[in-house]
Each structure stands twice: as structure tokens, then as C-alpha cells.
Biopython code that builds the backbone (N, CA, C, O; Angstrom):
import numpy as np
from Bio.PDB.StructureBuilder import StructureBuilder

atoms = [
    (1, "MET", "N", (22.988, 84.113, 76.268)),
    (1, "MET", "CA", (24.000, 83.863, 75.940)),
    (1, "MET", "C", (24.470, 82.978, 75.718)),
    (1, "MET", "O", (24.394, 81.941, 76.378)),
    (2, "ASP", "N", (25.317, 83.223, 74.343)),
    (2, "ASP", "CA", (26.835, 81.796, 73.652)),
    (2, "ASP", "C", (27.555, 80.845, 74.974)),
    (2, "ASP", "O", (28.243, 81.091, 75.964)),
    (3, "ARG", "N", (27.269, 80.279, 74.672)),
    (3, "ARG", "CA", (28.522, 79.498, 75.459)),
    (3, "ARG", "C", (30.003, 79.555, 74.897)),
    (3, "ARG", "O", (31.147, 79.505, 75.349)),
    (4, "ALA", "N", (29.654, 79.627, 74.219)),
    (4, "ALA", "CA", (31.024, 79.542, 73.030)),
    (4, "ALA", "C", (31.459, 80.291, 73.344)),
    (4, "ALA", "O", (32.506, 79.967, 73.905)),
    (5, "ASP", "N", (31.133, 82.237, 73.340)),
    (5, "ASP", "CA", (31.348, 83.365, 73.776)),
    (5, "ASP", "C", (31.857, 83.398, 74.937)),
    (5, "ASP", "O", (32.937, 83.984, 75.017)),
    (6, "PHE", "N", (31.150, 82.668, 76.483)),
    (6, "PHE", "CA", (31.735, 83.298, 77.960)),
    (6, "PHE", "C", (32.930, 82.106, 78.154)),
    (6, "PHE", "O", (32.918, 80.913, 77.851)),
    (7, "HIS", "N", (33.997, 82.980, 78.809)),
    (7, "HIS", "CA", (34.620, 83.160, 78.909)),
    (7, "HIS", "C", (34.235, 83.759, 80.574)),
    (7, "HIS", "O", (33.343, 84.599, 80.692)),
    (8, "HIS", "N", (35.229, 83.080, 82.203)),
    (8, "HIS", "CA", (34.774, 83.245, 83.174)),
    (8, "HIS", "C", (36.332, 84.084, 83.291)),
    (8, "HIS", "O", (37.336, 83.592, 82.775)),
    (9, "PRO", "N", (36.370, 85.483, 84.084)),
    (9, "PRO", "CA", (36.847, 85.844, 84.496)),
    (9, "PRO", "C", (37.958, 86.237, 85.053)),
    (9, "PRO", "O", (38.401, 87.385, 85.095)),
    (10, "GLU", "N", (38.505, 85.067, 85.577)),
    (10, "GLU", "CA", (39.177, 84.712, 85.913)),
    (10, "GLU", "C", (39.622, 83.129, 85.488)),
    (10, "GLU", "O", (40.488, 82.510, 86.106)),
    (11, "SER", "N", (39.005, 82.675, 84.522)),
    (11, "SER", "CA", (39.940, 81.728, 83.815)),
    (11, "SER", "C", (40.678, 81.820, 83.075)),
    (11, "SER", "O", (40.433, 81.900, 81.872)),
    (12, "GLY", "N", (42.027, 81.836, 83.687)),
    (12, "GLY", "CA", (43.549, 82.015, 83.255)),
    (12, "GLY", "C", (43.694, 81.040, 81.706)),
    (12, "GLY", "O", (44.004, 81.566, 80.637)),
    (13, "TRP", "N", (43.419, 79.647, 81.860)),
    (13, "TRP", "CA", (43.682, 78.518, 81.564)),
    (13, "TRP", "C", (42.907, 79.332, 79.649)),
    (13, "TRP", "O", (43.494, 78.684, 78.783)),
    (14, "ALA", "N", (42.158, 80.138, 79.109)),
    (14, "ALA", "CA", (42.002, 80.742, 78.142)),
    (14, "ALA", "C", (42.397, 81.758, 77.009)),
    (14, "ALA", "O", (42.293, 82.000, 75.806)),
    (15, "GLU", "N", (43.303, 82.506, 79.079)),
    (15, "GLU", "CA", (43.927, 83.386, 77.462)),
    (15, "GLU", "C", (45.280, 83.208, 76.728)),
    (15, "GLU", "O", (46.258, 82.477, 76.878)),
    (16, "GLU", "N", (45.018, 83.914, 76.110)),
    (16, "GLU", "CA", (46.480, 82.978, 74.524)),
    (16, "GLU", "C", (48.063, 83.930, 75.918)),
    (16, "GLU", "O", (48.242, 84.802, 76.768)),
    (17, "PRO", "N", (48.548, 83.110, 75.337)),
    (17, "PRO", "CA", (50.190, 83.831, 76.177)),
    (17, "PRO", "C", (50.602, 84.788, 75.155)),
    (17, "PRO", "O", (50.451, 85.069, 73.966)),
    (18, "ASP", "N", (51.485, 85.315, 76.737)),
    (18, "ASP", "CA", (51.672, 86.588, 76.153)),
    (18, "ASP", "C", (52.978, 86.662, 74.659)),
    (18, "ASP", "O", (53.203, 87.530, 73.816)),
    (19, "ASP", "N", (53.566, 85.338, 74.916)),
    (19, "ASP", "CA", (54.781, 85.119, 73.526)),
    (19, "ASP", "C", (54.667, 83.343, 73.443)),
    (19, "ASP", "O", (55.129, 82.352, 74.010)),
    (20, "VAL", "N", (53.943, 83.623, 72.590)),
    (20, "VAL", "CA", (53.720, 82.020, 72.182)),
    (20, "VAL", "C", (55.322, 81.582, 71.560)),
    (20, "VAL", "O", (55.301, 80.352, 71.523)),
    (21, "ASP", "N", (56.341, 81.948, 71.187)),
    (21, "ASP", "CA", (57.356, 81.807, 70.317)),
    (21, "ASP", "C", (57.719, 81.138, 72.324)),
    (21, "ASP", "O", (57.526, 79.923, 72.350)),
    (22, "SER", "N", (57.831, 81.284, 72.699)),
    (22, "SER", "CA", (58.923, 80.447, 74.017)),
    (22, "SER", "C", (58.232, 78.911, 74.403)),
    (22, "SER", "O", (58.756, 77.984, 75.021)),
    (23, "ILE", "N", (56.758, 79.010, 73.755)),
    (23, "ILE", "CA", (56.233, 78.030, 74.546)),
    (23, "ILE", "C", (56.764, 76.401, 73.953)),
    (23, "ILE", "O", (56.735, 76.221, 72.736)),
    (24, "ASP", "N", (57.171, 75.421, 74.746)),
    (24, "ASP", "CA", (57.997, 74.363, 73.966)),
    (24, "ASP", "C", (56.136, 73.386, 73.033)),
    (24, "ASP", "O", (54.991, 73.155, 73.421)),
    (25, "PHE", "N", (56.885, 73.172, 71.828)),
    (25, "PHE", "CA", (56.295, 72.673, 71.136)),
    (25, "PHE", "C", (56.779, 71.432, 70.003)),
    (25, "PHE", "O", (56.579, 70.929, 68.897)),
    (26, "SER", "N", (57.563, 71.400, 71.239)),
    (26, "SER", "CA", (58.417, 70.361, 70.379)),
    (26, "SER", "C", (57.446, 68.476, 70.499)),
    (26, "SER", "O", (56.858, 68.126, 71.522)),
    (27, "PRO", "N", (57.507, 67.894, 69.652)),
    (27, "PRO", "CA", (56.496, 66.373, 70.246)),
    (27, "PRO", "C", (56.727, 65.716, 71.084)),
    (27, "PRO", "O", (57.789, 65.368, 71.600)),
    (28, "THR", "N", (55.177, 65.385, 71.379)),
    (28, "THR", "CA", (55.102, 64.153, 72.959)),
    (28, "THR", "C", (53.614, 63.865, 71.993)),
    (28, "THR", "O", (52.965, 64.335, 71.058)),
    (29, "VAL", "N", (53.639, 62.480, 73.204)),
    (29, "VAL", "CA", (52.649, 61.652, 72.714)),
    (29, "VAL", "C", (51.477, 62.424, 74.166)),
    (29, "VAL", "O", (52.147, 62.915, 75.074)),
    (30, "THR", "N", (50.682, 62.474, 74.268)),
    (30, "THR", "CA", (49.267, 62.492, 74.856)),
    (30, "THR", "C", (48.441, 61.234, 75.062)),
    (30, "THR", "O", (48.027, 60.715, 74.025)),
    (31, "ILE", "N", (48.132, 60.659, 76.190)),
    (31, "ILE", "CA", (47.424, 59.239, 76.211)),
    (31, "ILE", "C", (46.363, 59.483, 77.393)),
    (31, "ILE", "O", (46.699, 59.519, 78.577)),
    (32, "VAL", "N", (44.715, 59.686, 76.826)),
    (32, "VAL", "CA", (43.555, 60.319, 77.177)),
    (32, "VAL", "C", (42.861, 58.595, 77.428)),
    (32, "VAL", "O", (43.131, 57.538, 76.858)),
    (33, "TYR", "N", (42.074, 58.860, 78.317)),
    (33, "TYR", "CA", (41.113, 57.560, 78.959)),
    (33, "TYR", "C", (39.553, 58.213, 78.354)),
    (33, "TYR", "O", (39.120, 59.341, 78.586)),
    (34, "PHE", "N", (38.924, 57.185, 77.566)),
    (34, "PHE", "CA", (38.160, 57.268, 77.698)),
    (34, "PHE", "C", (36.365, 56.103, 77.711)),
    (34, "PHE", "O", (35.634, 55.464, 76.954)),
    (35, "ALA", "N", (36.554, 56.613, 79.513)),
    (35, "ALA", "CA", (35.596, 55.875, 79.916)),
    (35, "ALA", "C", (33.988, 55.276, 79.344)),
    (35, "ALA", "O", (33.528, 54.202, 79.730)),
    (36, "ASP", "N", (33.385, 56.056, 78.516)),
    (36, "ASP", "CA", (32.249, 55.577, 78.243)),
    (36, "ASP", "C", (32.428, 54.861, 76.881)),
    (36, "ASP", "O", (31.455, 54.605, 76.171)),
    (37, "GLU", "N", (34.045, 54.460, 76.443)),
    (37, "GLU", "CA", (34.032, 53.329, 75.132)),
    (37, "GLU", "C", (35.320, 52.626, 75.604)),
    (37, "GLU", "O", (35.919, 51.802, 74.912)),
    (38, "ASP", "N", (35.773, 53.097, 77.087)),
    (38, "ASP", "CA", (36.686, 51.711, 77.711)),
    (38, "ASP", "C", (37.933, 51.846, 76.596)),
    (38, "ASP", "O", (38.503, 50.858, 76.132)),
    (39, "THR", "N", (38.195, 52.943, 76.315)),
    (39, "THR", "CA", (39.078, 52.669, 74.874)),
    (39, "THR", "C", (40.379, 54.005, 76.010)),
    (39, "THR", "O", (40.252, 54.797, 76.944)),
    (40, "TRP", "N", (41.220, 53.615, 75.327)),
    (40, "TRP", "CA", (43.104, 55.196, 75.499)),
    (40, "TRP", "C", (43.401, 55.612, 74.089)),
    (40, "TRP", "O", (43.621, 55.104, 72.989)),
    (41, "GLN", "N", (43.300, 56.767, 74.652)),
    (41, "GLN", "CA", (44.262, 57.330, 73.253)),
    (41, "GLN", "C", (45.110, 58.397, 72.495)),
    (41, "GLN", "O", (45.008, 59.624, 72.492)),
    (42, "ALA", "N", (45.569, 57.956, 72.155)),
    (42, "ALA", "CA", (47.192, 58.140, 71.963)),
    (42, "ALA", "C", (47.241, 60.034, 71.440)),
    (42, "ALA", "O", (46.663, 60.074, 70.353)),
    (43, "VAL", "N", (47.539, 60.957, 71.694)),
    (43, "VAL", "CA", (48.038, 61.472, 70.147)),
    (43, "VAL", "C", (49.281, 62.676, 69.962)),
    (43, "VAL", "O", (49.445, 63.855, 70.276)),
    (44, "TRP", "N", (50.005, 61.632, 69.274)),
    (44, "TRP", "CA", (51.020, 62.292, 68.708)),
    (44, "TRP", "C", (51.667, 64.005, 68.029)),
    (44, "TRP", "O", (51.963, 64.089, 66.837)),
    (45, "GLY", "N", (51.788, 65.094, 68.870)),
    (45, "GLY", "CA", (52.765, 66.235, 67.496)),
    (45, "GLY", "C", (53.014, 66.964, 68.824)),
    (45, "GLY", "O", (53.104, 66.588, 69.993)),
    (46, "GLY", "N", (53.097, 68.249, 68.149)),
    (46, "GLY", "CA", (53.828, 69.151, 69.113)),
    (46, "GLY", "C", (52.742, 71.005, 68.237)),
    (46, "GLY", "O", (51.733, 71.414, 68.812)),
    (47, "ARG", "N", (53.305, 71.755, 66.880)),
    (47, "ARG", "CA", (52.556, 72.269, 66.587)),
    (47, "ARG", "C", (51.266, 71.951, 65.902)),
    (47, "ARG", "O", (50.186, 72.541, 65.864)),
    (48, "GLN", "N", (51.819, 70.542, 65.230)),
    (48, "GLN", "CA", (50.825, 69.313, 64.373)),
    (48, "GLN", "C", (50.480, 68.501, 65.103)),
    (48, "GLN", "O", (50.828, 68.416, 66.280)),
    (49, "GLN", "N", (49.767, 67.802, 64.544)),
    (49, "GLN", "CA", (49.435, 66.762, 64.938)),
    (49, "GLN", "C", (50.390, 65.352, 63.860)),
    (49, "GLN", "O", (50.156, 65.308, 62.653)),
    (50, "LEU", "N", (51.040, 64.697, 64.275)),
    (50, "LEU", "CA", (51.298, 63.890, 63.110)),
    (50, "LEU", "C", (50.773, 62.227, 63.450)),
    (50, "LEU", "O", (50.985, 61.290, 62.681)),
    (51, "GLY", "N", (50.117, 62.128, 64.651)),
    (51, "GLY", "CA", (49.274, 61.021, 64.083)),
    (51, "GLY", "C", (48.493, 60.539, 66.102)),
    (51, "GLY", "O", (48.696, 61.141, 67.157)),
    (52, "GLU", "N", (47.661, 59.295, 65.835)),
    (52, "GLU", "CA", (46.450, 59.117, 66.736)),
    (52, "GLU", "C", (47.102, 58.078, 66.324)),
    (52, "GLU", "O", (47.833, 57.721, 65.400)),
    (53, "PHE", "N", (46.122, 57.291, 68.288)),
    (53, "PHE", "CA", (46.239, 55.131, 67.999)),
    (53, "PHE", "C", (45.270, 55.538, 68.920)),
    (53, "PHE", "O", (45.294, 56.650, 69.447)),
    (54, "GLU", "N", (43.919, 54.190, 69.267)),
    (54, "GLU", "CA", (43.161, 53.863, 69.985)),
    (54, "GLU", "C", (42.953, 52.616, 70.248)),
    (54, "GLU", "O", (42.468, 51.777, 69.489)),
    (55, "GLY", "N", (43.447, 52.429, 71.709)),
    (55, "GLY", "CA", (43.456, 51.319, 72.071)),
    (55, "GLY", "C", (43.388, 50.365, 72.942)),
    (55, "GLY", "O", (42.160, 50.294, 72.883)),
    (56, "THR", "N", (43.717, 49.403, 73.861)),
    (56, "THR", "CA", (44.032, 49.268, 75.715)),
    (56, "THR", "C", (45.182, 50.491, 75.407)),
    (56, "THR", "O", (45.633, 51.114, 74.446)),
    (57, "ARG", "N", (45.394, 50.379, 77.321)),
    (57, "ARG", "CA", (46.367, 51.331, 78.010)),
    (57, "ARG", "C", (47.821, 50.610, 77.292)),
    (57, "ARG", "O", (48.686, 51.265, 76.709)),
    (58, "GLU", "N", (47.834, 49.560, 77.435)),
    (58, "GLU", "CA", (49.475, 49.364, 77.502)),
    (58, "GLU", "C", (49.332, 48.800, 76.177)),
    (58, "GLU", "O", (50.176, 47.916, 76.032)),
    (59, "GLU", "N", (48.239, 49.030, 74.631)),
    (59, "GLU", "CA", (48.699, 48.975, 73.201)),
    (59, "GLU", "C", (49.061, 50.754, 73.067)),
    (59, "GLU", "O", (50.092, 51.095, 72.488)),
    (60, "ALA", "N", (48.071, 51.845, 73.681)),
    (60, "ALA", "CA", (48.217, 53.112, 73.607)),
    (60, "ALA", "C", (50.143, 53.697, 73.806)),
    (60, "ALA", "O", (50.652, 54.583, 73.119)),
    (61, "ILE", "N", (50.895, 52.868, 74.950)),
    (61, "ILE", "CA", (52.004, 53.517, 75.818)),
    (61, "ILE", "C", (52.581, 52.600, 74.774)),
    (61, "ILE", "O", (53.662, 53.112, 74.482)),
    (62, "ALA", "N", (52.434, 51.632, 74.145)),
    (62, "ALA", "CA", (54.004, 51.043, 73.398)),
    (62, "ALA", "C", (54.351, 51.368, 71.988)),
    (62, "ALA", "O", (55.298, 51.049, 71.269)),
    (63, "TRP", "N", (52.638, 52.555, 71.710)),
    (63, "TRP", "CA", (52.712, 53.212, 70.019)),
    (63, "TRP", "C", (53.242, 54.520, 70.088)),
    (63, "TRP", "O", (53.638, 55.310, 69.231)),
    (64, "ALA", "N", (53.127, 54.563, 71.697)),
    (64, "ALA", "CA", (53.792, 55.768, 71.907)),
    (64, "ALA", "C", (54.906, 55.800, 72.104)),
    (64, "ALA", "O", (55.663, 56.667, 71.665)),
    (65, "ARG", "N", (55.241, 54.795, 72.853)),
    (65, "ARG", "CA", (57.452, 55.375, 72.757)),
    (65, "ARG", "C", (57.872, 54.574, 71.501)),
    (65, "ARG", "O", (59.036, 54.201, 71.645)),
    (66, "GLU", "N", (57.476, 54.274, 70.615)),
    (66, "GLU", "CA", (57.589, 53.960, 69.153)),
    (66, "GLU", "C", (58.206, 54.976, 68.651)),
    (66, "GLU", "O", (59.354, 54.957, 68.206)),
    (67, "ARG", "N", (57.272, 56.165, 68.713)),
    (67, "ARG", "CA", (57.714, 57.682, 68.317)),
    (67, "ARG", "C", (58.153, 58.638, 68.960)),
    (67, "ARG", "O", (58.862, 59.526, 68.487)),
    (68, "CYS", "N", (57.577, 58.512, 70.702)),
    (68, "CYS", "CA", (58.572, 60.247, 71.271)),
    (68, "CYS", "C", (58.645, 59.321, 72.504)),
    (68, "CYS", "O", (57.936, 58.376, 72.852)),
    (69, "ASP", "N", (59.982, 60.032, 73.176)),
    (69, "ASP", "CA", (60.161, 60.245, 74.107)),
    (69, "ASP", "C", (59.475, 60.975, 75.247)),
    (69, "ASP", "O", (59.652, 60.767, 76.447)),
    (70, "THR", "N", (58.772, 61.744, 74.760)),
    (70, "THR", "CA", (57.990, 62.642, 75.681)),
    (70, "THR", "C", (56.176, 62.405, 75.627)),
    (70, "THR", "O", (55.190, 62.695, 74.950)),
    (71, "ILE", "N", (56.585, 61.685, 76.838)),
    (71, "ILE", "CA", (55.170, 60.848, 76.670)),
    (71, "ILE", "C", (54.301, 61.727, 78.014)),
    (71, "ILE", "O", (55.043, 62.307, 78.806)),
    (72, "ARG", "N", (52.619, 61.832, 78.290)),
    (72, "ARG", "CA", (52.296, 62.238, 79.526)),
    (72, "ARG", "C", (50.749, 61.431, 79.522)),
    (72, "ARG", "O", (50.286, 60.964, 78.481)),
    (73, "ILE", "N", (50.421, 61.394, 80.132)),
    (73, "ILE", "CA", (48.443, 60.078, 79.773)),
    (73, "ILE", "C", (48.371, 60.913, 81.644)),
    (73, "ILE", "O", (49.025, 61.411, 82.560)),
    (74, "TYR", "N", (46.948, 60.495, 81.127)),
    (74, "TYR", "CA", (46.035, 60.153, 82.245)),
    (74, "TYR", "C", (46.769, 59.605, 83.334)),
    (74, "TYR", "O", (47.579, 58.681, 83.268)),
    (75, "SER", "N", (46.421, 60.248, 84.342)),
    (75, "SER", "CA", (46.487, 59.156, 85.706)),
    (75, "SER", "C", (44.974, 58.952, 86.730)),
    (75, "SER", "O", (44.328, 59.750, 87.410)),
    (76, "LEU", "N", (44.826, 57.484, 86.436)),
    (76, "LEU", "CA", (43.131, 57.242, 86.793)),
    (76, "LEU", "C", (42.899, 57.933, 88.829)),
    (76, "LEU", "O", (42.109, 58.570, 89.526)),
    (77, "ILE", "N", (44.011, 57.326, 88.898)),
    (77, "ILE", "CA", (44.145, 58.073, 90.898)),
    (77, "ILE", "C", (44.572, 59.319, 90.647)),
    (77, "ILE", "O", (43.978, 60.038, 91.449)),
    (78, "GLN", "N", (45.641, 60.301, 89.626)),
    (78, "GLN", "CA", (45.616, 61.150, 90.386)),
    (78, "GLN", "C", (43.979, 62.534, 88.873)),
    (78, "GLN", "O", (43.855, 63.755, 88.971)),
    (79, "ARG", "N", (43.664, 62.171, 88.463)),
    (79, "ARG", "CA", (42.716, 62.405, 87.997)),
    (79, "ARG", "C", (43.433, 63.438, 87.176)),
    (79, "ARG", "O", (42.604, 64.329, 87.360)),
    (80, "ASP", "N", (44.400, 64.040, 86.359)),
    (80, "ASP", "CA", (45.304, 64.790, 86.125)),
    (80, "ASP", "C", (46.392, 64.172, 84.450)),
    (80, "ASP", "O", (46.834, 63.085, 84.078)),
    (81, "ILE", "N", (46.400, 64.947, 84.146)),
    (81, "ILE", "CA", (47.327, 64.514, 82.769)),
    (81, "ILE", "C", (48.695, 64.379, 83.460)),
    (81, "ILE", "O", (48.758, 64.928, 84.560)),
    (82, "VAL", "N", (50.173, 63.543, 82.878)),
    (82, "VAL", "CA", (50.783, 63.463, 84.464)),
    (82, "VAL", "C", (52.073, 62.512, 82.973)),
    (82, "VAL", "O", (51.886, 61.809, 81.979)),
    (83, "ASP", "N", (53.361, 63.140, 83.755)),
    (83, "ASP", "CA", (54.665, 63.004, 82.767)),
    (83, "ASP", "C", (54.970, 61.006, 82.883)),
    (83, "ASP", "O", (55.181, 60.537, 84.001)),
    (84, "LEU", "N", (54.958, 60.513, 82.233)),
    (84, "LEU", "CA", (55.444, 58.786, 82.439)),
    (84, "LEU", "C", (56.405, 58.756, 82.276)),
    (84, "LEU", "O", (56.861, 58.935, 81.146)),
    (85, "ALA", "N", (56.928, 58.588, 83.007)),
    (85, "ALA", "CA", (58.392, 57.551, 83.171)),
    (85, "ALA", "C", (58.936, 56.829, 82.186)),
    (85, "ALA", "O", (58.223, 55.917, 81.767)),
    (86, "PRO", "N", (59.937, 56.956, 81.714)),
    (86, "PRO", "CA", (60.741, 55.548, 80.779)),
    (86, "PRO", "C", (60.143, 54.514, 81.627)),
    (86, "PRO", "O", (59.243, 53.917, 81.035)),
    (87, "ASP", "N", (60.351, 54.116, 82.810)),
    (87, "ASP", "CA", (59.837, 52.750, 83.108)),
    (87, "ASP", "C", (58.699, 52.056, 83.426)),
    (87, "ASP", "O", (58.382, 50.867, 83.458)),
    (88, "ASP", "N", (58.009, 53.417, 83.721)),
    (88, "ASP", "CA", (56.393, 53.255, 83.681)),
    (88, "ASP", "C", (55.756, 52.292, 82.665)),
    (88, "ASP", "O", (56.043, 52.080, 81.486)),
    (89, "GLN", "N", (54.719, 51.722, 83.539)),
    (89, "GLN", "CA", (54.071, 50.892, 82.577)),
    (89, "GLN", "C", (52.572, 52.128, 82.880)),
    (89, "GLN", "O", (51.513, 51.975, 82.272)),
]
sb = StructureBuilder()
sb.init_structure("model")
sb.init_model(0)
sb.init_chain("A")
sb.init_seg("    ")
for serial, (resi, resn, name, xyz) in enumerate(atoms, 1):
    if name == "N":
        sb.init_residue(resn, " ", resi, " ")
    sb.init_atom(name, np.array(xyz, "f"), 0.0, 1.0, " ", f" {name:<3s}", serial, name[0])
structure = sb.get_structure()
């Protein structure tokens, strides 16, 4: 079986949404951590990618704040993507 063609029947995340027009595609920055490279990557976009940055966590947050008010970041504690509040570092 080709792995690319397999989707578990209960994996709701793999399903296409019923109403794509109802999804909020306003620009956001998502920041993730790559442990094997010890680097943080920020990706800015909505329906299309507007930019990306790699560097330290602090540099990625500063880059994101210059571009967008809505920032999501990978939390090493929660092990999930969370909203970054305006005063969070």
C-alpha cells in the first residue's frame, strides 16, 4: 500500500471542509521549532505564503510582530501550536 494514498477512516483532519469559503484565511504568522536544526521558522500567509524567516525564537517573534497581529507559535511545554499574546515572548 502506498502511504500517500492511505487515510485512516477516523482522521477528520484529512477531510476537506464542507464550506471552504467559511474558513478564515486572514494573514497569520505561524512559528515552529526544528529541534534537529535548533532553529525556529516563521511562515507568514493566508491563502498564499507572504514570507518566511529562520532564526532564534526571539528573532522569529520580532519578525512576525513586524508583519502581523495574529501569531501562532509552537509551545515546547504544551507540545502544540498556541496563540501568542501581544505581550508574550
